[in-house]
C-alpha positions as MATLAB code, in Angstrom:
seq = 'XXXXXXXXXXXXXXXXXXXXXXXXXXXXXXXXXXXXXXXXXXXXXXXXXXXXXXXXXXXXXXXXXXXXXXXXXXXXXXXXXXXXXXXXXXXXXXXXXXXXXXXXXXXXXXXXXXXXXXXXXXXXXXXXXXXXXXXXXXXXXXXXXXXXXXXXXXXXXXXXXXXXXXXXXXXXXXXXXXXXXXXXXXXXXXXXXXXXXXXXXXXXXXXXXXXXXXXXXXXXXXXXXXXXXXXXXXXXXXXXXXXXXXXXXXXXXXXXXXXXXXXXXXXXXXXXXXXXXXXXXXXXXXXXXXXXXXXXXXXXXXXXXXXXXXXXXXXXXXXXXXXXXXXXXXXXXXXXXXXXXXXXXXXXXXXXXXXXXXXXXXXXXXXXXXXXXXXXXXXXXXXXXXXXXXXXXXXXXXXXXXXXXXXXXXXXXXXXXXXXXXXXXXXXXXXXXXXXXXXXXXXXXXXXXXXXXXXXXXXXXXXXXXXXXXXXXXXXXXXXXX';
ca = [
     173.424 -118.144  189.786;
     175.516 -120.362  187.738;
     175.079 -122.411  184.512;
     176.873 -124.791  182.418;
     176.716 -125.708  178.840;
     176.013 -129.299  178.204;
     179.086 -131.378  177.357;
     178.499 -134.522  175.285;
     180.947 -137.371  174.871;
     180.914 -140.309  172.524;
     178.891 -143.044  174.059;
     181.062 -146.052  174.918;
     179.301 -149.457  174.586;
     181.881 -151.654  172.985;
     182.924 -153.713  176.005;
     180.647 -156.463  176.957;
     181.867 -159.584  178.573;
     180.197 -162.626  179.933;
     181.032 -162.986  183.629;
     180.568 -166.492  185.081;
     180.046 -166.280  188.893;
     183.082 -166.792  191.283;
     185.456 -167.032  188.236;
     186.808 -163.413  188.737;
     190.174 -162.344  190.070;
     191.538 -159.004  190.902;
     192.781 -157.217  194.063;
     191.460 -154.225  195.326;
     190.437 -152.740  198.167;
     189.409 -149.041  198.827;
     190.216 -149.614  202.523;
     193.723 -150.197  203.705;
     195.214 -150.780  207.206;
     195.977 -147.710  209.223;
     197.059 -146.437  212.564;
     195.938 -143.069  211.979;
     193.266 -142.428  209.498;
     193.314 -138.544  210.268;
     197.040 -138.237  209.526;
     196.815 -140.344  206.428;
     194.074 -138.369  204.993;
     195.846 -135.001  205.732;
     198.860 -136.469  203.847;
     196.653 -137.435  200.870;
     195.202 -133.819  200.811;
     198.593 -132.325  200.812;
     199.710 -134.551  198.031;
     196.662 -133.555  196.028;
     196.999 -129.956  196.797;
     193.281 -129.971  197.648;
     192.319 -126.667  199.637;
     190.322 -128.161  202.455;
     190.226 -127.034  206.028;
     189.584 -129.883  208.374;
     189.245 -129.112  212.049;
     187.185 -132.148  212.364;
     187.169 -135.098  209.846;
     184.512 -137.800  209.580;
     186.398 -140.447  207.878;
     184.093 -143.431  207.697;
     185.608 -146.880  206.953;
     184.700 -150.455  208.352;
     186.643 -151.587  211.492;
     190.458 -150.900  211.636;
     190.971 -149.816  208.153;
     191.105 -146.430  206.442;
     189.781 -145.316  202.941;
     191.565 -143.222  200.500;
     190.577 -139.811  199.469;
     188.414 -141.255  196.708;
     186.054 -143.060  198.901;
     184.144 -141.727  202.176;
     185.698 -138.437  202.734;
     183.605 -135.870  204.694;
     185.532 -132.948  205.693;
     184.112 -130.341  208.099;
     185.192 -126.725  207.619;
     182.991 -124.349  209.432;
     182.572 -120.811  210.601;
     182.252 -121.144  214.383;
     179.319 -118.748  215.089;
     176.474 -119.169  217.575;
     173.112 -118.850  215.774;
     169.778 -119.816  217.272;
     167.667 -122.133  215.179;
     164.734 -124.087  216.803;
     164.642 -127.807  216.021;
     161.683 -129.180  213.969;
     158.743 -129.671  216.669;
     156.604 -132.637  216.594;
     159.114 -135.250  215.232;
     159.678 -138.448  217.154;
     163.075 -140.119  216.928;
     163.543 -143.919  217.916;
     166.563 -146.074  217.923;
     165.402 -149.517  216.364;
     168.645 -151.480  216.817;
     172.127 -150.660  218.394;
     174.748 -152.619  216.693;
     177.162 -154.533  219.112;
     180.019 -155.417  216.409;
     179.137 -159.163  217.305;
     177.223 -161.432  214.941;
     174.742 -158.753  214.492;
     177.322 -156.495  212.860;
     178.899 -153.140  213.483;
     179.418 -149.916  211.574;
     176.415 -149.825  209.365;
     177.269 -148.324  205.992;
     174.179 -146.640  204.459;
     170.579 -145.923  204.836;
     168.399 -149.095  205.077;
     166.412 -150.421  202.046;
     162.448 -151.019  202.622;
     160.636 -153.929  201.137;
     156.946 -153.857  200.472;
     156.098 -155.162  203.814;
     158.107 -152.262  205.515;
     160.966 -154.507  206.589;
     164.354 -152.790  206.606;
     167.659 -154.388  204.828;
     171.136 -152.954  205.368;
     174.837 -153.651  205.261;
     177.261 -153.467  208.224;
     180.907 -152.978  207.415;
     182.147 -154.915  210.510;
     181.370 -157.607  212.893;
     179.620 -160.828  212.088;
     182.156 -163.594  212.948;
     185.848 -163.925  213.538;
     187.316 -163.365  210.059;
     189.156 -160.286  208.742;
     191.752 -160.344  211.464;
     189.046 -161.070  214.265;
     187.138 -157.915  213.469;
     184.517 -159.786  211.485;
     184.036 -159.105  207.594;
     180.516 -157.545  207.840;
     176.916 -158.577  207.495;
     173.721 -157.969  205.513;
     170.904 -157.659  208.056;
     166.996 -157.380  208.069;
     165.128 -155.587  210.621;
     161.437 -156.749  211.073;
     158.705 -154.895  213.149;
     157.147 -157.106  215.588;
     153.564 -157.010  216.967;
     154.654 -155.443  220.231;
     156.042 -152.402  218.187;
     159.790 -153.563  218.624;
     162.110 -154.335  215.918;
     164.027 -157.548  215.503;
     167.341 -158.008  213.632;
     168.161 -161.086  211.603;
     171.446 -161.585  209.904;
     170.969 -162.863  206.363;
     174.648 -163.304  205.683;
     177.977 -162.990  207.456;
     180.903 -162.411  205.051;
     183.819 -164.582  205.583;
     186.678 -162.929  203.671;
     188.570 -164.704  200.852;
     186.268 -165.666  197.986;
     183.230 -164.787  199.976;
     184.197 -161.227  200.110;
     184.372 -158.774  202.865;
     183.044 -155.322  204.140;
     179.865 -154.576  202.442;
     179.164 -150.794  201.679;
     176.175 -148.632  200.769;
     172.657 -149.931  200.555;
     171.607 -153.255  199.217;
     168.937 -153.274  196.385;
     166.328 -155.788  195.168;
     165.377 -157.434  192.009;
     161.810 -158.508  191.172;
     162.382 -161.960  192.730;
     163.466 -160.647  195.978;
     167.304 -161.295  195.628;
     169.525 -158.763  197.310;
     172.549 -157.002  195.572;
     175.303 -154.999  196.982;
     178.833 -153.971  196.866;
     181.869 -155.213  198.733;
     185.040 -153.175  199.488;
     187.278 -156.211  199.883;
     190.480 -156.192  202.046;
     193.704 -155.448  199.992;
     193.533 -158.953  198.255;
     192.967 -160.743  201.259;
     189.087 -160.625  200.579;
     187.511 -160.094  197.339;
     185.733 -156.718  196.360;
     182.880 -156.563  193.865;
     179.262 -156.867  193.408;
     177.421 -159.558  195.211;
     173.999 -161.342  194.988;
     172.092 -162.955  197.917;
     169.716 -165.326  196.526;
     167.424 -168.447  197.669;
     165.921 -166.424  200.472;
     163.103 -168.924  201.077;
     165.634 -171.721  201.846;
     168.394 -169.670  203.315;
     170.443 -167.031  201.590;
     173.447 -167.835  199.266;
     176.164 -165.435  198.406;
     177.572 -165.253  194.824;
     180.057 -162.731  193.613;
     178.752 -161.599  190.157;
     181.386 -158.889  189.237;
     184.969 -158.247  190.584;
     186.973 -156.256  191.341;
     185.347 -153.025  192.709;
     182.135 -151.392  192.137;
     179.591 -149.467  194.349;
     176.554 -147.473  194.631;
     173.990 -149.658  192.904;
     170.521 -148.831  191.537;
     168.125 -151.498  189.975;
     167.090 -150.838  186.426;
     164.646 -152.365  183.979;
     164.603 -156.269  183.455;
     166.529 -156.707  186.804;
     169.593 -154.964  185.379;
     172.004 -153.126  187.691;
     173.583 -149.694  187.194;
     176.275 -148.089  189.261;
     179.998 -147.024  189.537;
     181.078 -150.346  188.270;
     184.476 -150.984  187.060;
     187.562 -148.549  186.775;
     187.040 -147.589  183.171;
     189.609 -147.043  180.372;
     191.437 -144.345  182.244;
     191.394 -145.703  185.817;
     189.282 -142.822  186.839;
     186.061 -144.759  187.470;
     183.160 -145.779  185.146;
     179.363 -146.095  184.877;
     178.569 -149.763  184.151;
     175.491 -151.951  183.672;
     175.179 -155.693  184.794;
     172.767 -157.737  183.043;
     171.481 -161.176  184.042;
     171.375 -163.937  181.319;
     171.174 -167.785  181.160;
     174.959 -167.945  181.431;
     175.637 -165.577  184.256;
     176.024 -161.857  184.318;
     177.366 -159.677  181.688;
     179.141 -156.222  182.174;
     178.632 -153.401  179.752;
     180.820 -150.252  180.045;
     178.593 -147.237  179.533;
     181.079 -144.476  180.162;
     184.736 -143.998  181.193;
     185.481 -140.909  183.265;
     188.703 -138.892  182.607;
     187.673 -138.998  178.763;
     188.458 -135.293  178.753;
     191.686 -133.413  179.396;
     192.375 -133.265  183.039;
     189.235 -134.962  183.812;
     186.930 -132.018  182.812;
     184.030 -134.616  182.667;
     184.697 -135.605  186.236;
     186.239 -138.598  187.977;
     185.537 -140.953  190.937;
     181.816 -141.344  191.245;
     180.950 -142.236  194.790;
     177.225 -142.010  195.122;
     174.120 -144.017  193.771;
     172.746 -142.991  190.439;
     169.053 -141.769  190.069;
     166.569 -142.223  187.258;
     164.023 -139.636  185.810;
     160.587 -140.558  184.287;
     162.155 -140.722  180.719;
     164.694 -143.305  181.851;
     167.752 -141.068  181.922;
     170.385 -141.508  184.731;
     171.878 -138.610  186.937;
     175.029 -138.760  189.359;
     177.889 -137.011  190.782;
     181.701 -137.286  190.810;
     183.680 -136.160  193.784;
     186.617 -134.985  191.669;
     187.336 -133.565  188.298;
     185.629 -130.814  186.425;
     187.033 -127.398  187.295;
     190.854 -127.727  187.890;
     194.253 -126.444  186.740;
     194.855 -129.645  184.836;
     191.380 -129.564  182.907;
     191.833 -125.784  181.875;
     188.612 -124.858  183.614;
     190.150 -123.194  186.515;
     187.298 -121.135  187.945;
     187.275 -121.044  191.771;
     188.542 -124.614  192.443;
     192.112 -124.405  193.734;
     192.670 -128.209  193.971;
     194.503 -129.966  191.253;
     192.011 -132.748  191.404;
     188.981 -130.602  190.711;
     185.847 -129.938  192.730;
     183.427 -132.547  191.136;
     180.618 -132.505  188.555;
     176.949 -133.278  188.219;
     176.062 -135.364  185.165;
     173.274 -136.796  183.200;
     173.366 -139.856  180.939;
     170.583 -139.854  178.197;
     169.298 -143.260  176.810;
     169.089 -143.139  173.072;
     166.762 -145.029  170.994;
     169.432 -147.428  169.623;
     170.135 -148.521  173.230;
     173.306 -146.307  173.471;
     174.167 -143.628  176.172;
     175.266 -140.213  175.845;
     177.005 -138.373  178.734;
     176.551 -134.749  179.675;
     178.136 -132.582  182.350;
     175.280 -130.515  183.806;
     177.527 -128.373  186.098;
     181.160 -128.299  187.117;
     181.309 -127.172  190.827;
     183.416 -124.213  191.963;
     182.105 -122.509  188.948;
     181.482 -119.159  190.928;
     183.013 -117.787  194.278;
     180.289 -119.011  196.396;
     179.531 -122.275  194.541;
     179.373 -125.573  196.188;
     182.398 -127.943  196.012;
     182.828 -131.758  196.257;
     179.406 -133.400  195.838;
     179.587 -136.561  197.981;
     175.963 -137.579  197.545;
     173.857 -138.344  194.453;
     171.157 -136.423  192.793;
     167.337 -136.363  193.230;
     165.051 -135.630  190.489;
     161.565 -134.190  190.981;
     158.508 -134.603  188.753;
     159.338 -131.496  186.716;
     162.759 -132.725  185.879;
     164.749 -130.337  188.355;
     167.687 -131.867  190.029;
     168.700 -131.482  193.728;
     171.890 -132.359  195.540;
     174.468 -131.387  198.171;
     178.219 -130.548  198.315;
     180.442 -131.108  201.235;
     182.285 -127.900  200.936;
     182.139 -124.459  199.196;
     179.157 -121.884  199.611;
     179.332 -118.692  201.340;
     180.953 -120.204  204.703;
     182.816 -123.169  202.993;
     180.455 -125.532  204.945;
     178.699 -126.932  202.191;
     175.488 -126.332  200.238;
     172.077 -127.622  198.971;
     171.732 -126.749  195.246;
     169.180 -127.154  192.586;
     169.846 -127.711  188.748;
     167.138 -126.542  186.496;
     166.990 -127.218  182.588;
     166.682 -123.993  180.535;
     166.514 -123.318  176.827;
     169.188 -124.570  174.439;
     169.935 -127.701  176.366;
     171.525 -125.821  179.290;
     171.189 -126.164  183.086;
     170.956 -123.311  185.584;
     172.453 -123.950  189.029;
     171.073 -122.433  192.101;
     172.321 -122.574  195.751;
     169.178 -123.154  197.875;
     171.004 -123.156  201.155;
     174.595 -122.303  202.562;
     175.409 -124.069  205.935;
     176.495 -121.164  208.123;
     178.111 -122.886  211.053;
     178.962 -126.118  212.766;
     176.048 -126.043  215.237;
     173.382 -126.056  212.585;
     174.991 -128.788  210.546;
     177.422 -128.801  207.690;
     179.315 -130.886  204.949;
     175.971 -132.563  203.892;
     177.035 -135.854  202.197;
     173.980 -137.999  201.050;
     171.185 -138.051  198.786;
     168.145 -135.850  199.418;
     164.595 -137.129  199.830;
     161.240 -135.384  198.938;
     158.131 -135.899  201.014;
     154.622 -135.588  199.536;
     154.392 -132.035  200.617;
     157.587 -131.215  198.562;
     159.902 -130.668  201.601;
     163.473 -131.946  201.230;
     165.267 -134.093  203.857;
     168.972 -134.845  204.286;
     171.763 -135.561  206.724;
     174.826 -133.663  207.655;
     177.771 -133.382  209.922;
     178.001 -130.877  212.609;
     175.404 -130.261  215.401;
     176.255 -131.651  218.811;
     180.093 -131.371  219.448;
     180.312 -133.916  222.094;
     181.141 -136.776  219.649;
     184.731 -137.386  218.298;
     184.092 -135.681  214.963;
     180.520 -134.031  215.688;
     177.509 -136.101  215.889;
     175.538 -134.984  212.776;
     172.035 -133.804  212.119;
     168.883 -134.459  210.059;
     167.647 -131.506  208.385;
     164.494 -130.389  206.539;
     164.049 -127.723  203.849;
     160.585 -126.229  203.279;
     159.766 -124.342  200.122;
     158.650 -120.784  200.408;
     157.201 -118.144  198.338;
     159.560 -116.590  195.771;
     161.551 -119.635  195.399;
     163.099 -119.542  198.803;
     163.651 -122.321  201.143;
     163.427 -122.486  205.071;
     166.012 -124.781  206.806;
     165.251 -126.464  210.050;
     166.603 -129.268  212.145;
     164.517 -132.431  212.384;
     166.871 -134.137  214.657;
     170.343 -133.643  216.254;
     172.306 -136.645  217.154;
     173.896 -136.771  220.547;
     176.221 -139.933  220.354;
     174.087 -141.965  222.643;
     171.347 -142.042  219.980;
     173.778 -142.271  217.094;
     176.866 -140.538  215.610;
     177.416 -139.906  211.978;
     174.309 -140.393  209.827;
     174.725 -142.277  206.621;
     171.643 -141.000  204.792;
     167.865 -141.558  204.760;
     165.089 -143.918  203.286;
     161.456 -142.962  203.496;
     158.381 -145.166  203.638;
     155.038 -144.376  201.979;
     153.611 -142.716  205.182;
     156.687 -140.240  205.185;
     158.483 -141.898  208.014;
     162.297 -141.602  207.898;
     164.687 -144.491  208.362;
     168.473 -144.390  208.648;
     171.612 -145.592  210.261;
     174.604 -143.996  211.820;
     178.250 -145.131  211.462;
     178.980 -145.147  215.199;
     177.418 -144.160  218.561;
     174.562 -145.910  220.354;
     174.590 -148.153  223.287;
     177.723 -150.021  222.106;
     179.290 -147.269  219.980;
     179.045 -149.380  216.933;
     176.249 -147.539  215.143;
     172.504 -147.587  215.268;
     169.661 -148.011  212.917;
     166.808 -145.466  213.582;
     163.351 -144.161  212.659;
     162.030 -140.485  212.641;
     158.465 -140.024  212.458;
     157.272 -136.560  211.400;
];
């Protein structure tokens, strides 16, 4: 339905700096105090001239803070039509832990990470002590399955603010030694932001800030390296960076700076984790940039900031990287807009993702990017979300099961929650390249509100968290068994 010629930029590998632990300064917080996040976000949209209709907004941010338009924005714009769609029969949903916003944390931030034993590890953006104006600065937690079938939570670290950092976000990742790494949003200079390491797990966990300020969306690489949206780049539009361990600490290498092209035609503001293919190439998205007035690639994106891009970074033999734009969103009238989740690569090298807006009903899409002759990519919309009751504005990475079905989360569904409760959806491949959409679970507030994404174990069981809802309304960790 749409295609985009690959765009190549010059690779950038000229900045490599040794970073001694806990010797870094710099403000920055993507969260700021706010009395009314919805009003402030509307003001941001008005200032950016971004054409989003937001009858209900899920603006997800730790505790009493708000995030700017470049962080966790999920706007819901739906056509309100009743369509009957049966939920996926045979699934079993279970709440593993309801967060209390006490020492166990509150407002979990991303899908949990599984270790080899099936234990779950995650970040909660609030709770965990009395720091950060009494709200707690967030925790890293572990959930362990007990012999009686129940799950037990253990807090591995309570962030204390200041030099210890505050407000963990996203999902933590492991290195080969079992150390945990993740991102901190910080607190407007009162607490550090950056990338942290939790180590020494056999004798208690020790927190070390290995990069600051800023960073998010980590994915582990070869030889215990870390890749992600690390650093602001040359043009303050975000960057892809690499952190490498060494005998004298961690070294940062800038791989690519966004806004290297006029008007951000190459994208800006990466918000989701990167993904690898079998050849060692990286894939990702940016929420803004691409087609816009300022870039000269107008197409169907009316916002001055652009509607986002999907990109690939190919690893060259000399160790350098080359950046390619695979697709600029809003490239045709019913194309998706604003990809908030990352990309998922299948065994054949096809790439799958979601957009929070655009499509036939401006409620978001699921799309596929397929490599074709001449180094180009063809983009196909697999599913257009038709109305709020079936879900919409999907905003996380997709997962494949062993049968080739796709799973993801979206907003919409039950309307009893403050901003709709959200859904887990399944897409089943059909003959002729078509896909069948069904609901695997509809959240209702009591069992969670606002899913953050999904993880999958070897048996195909799904795990995730919700930002709020549950027994205490501070979020839950859950399991969905097919």
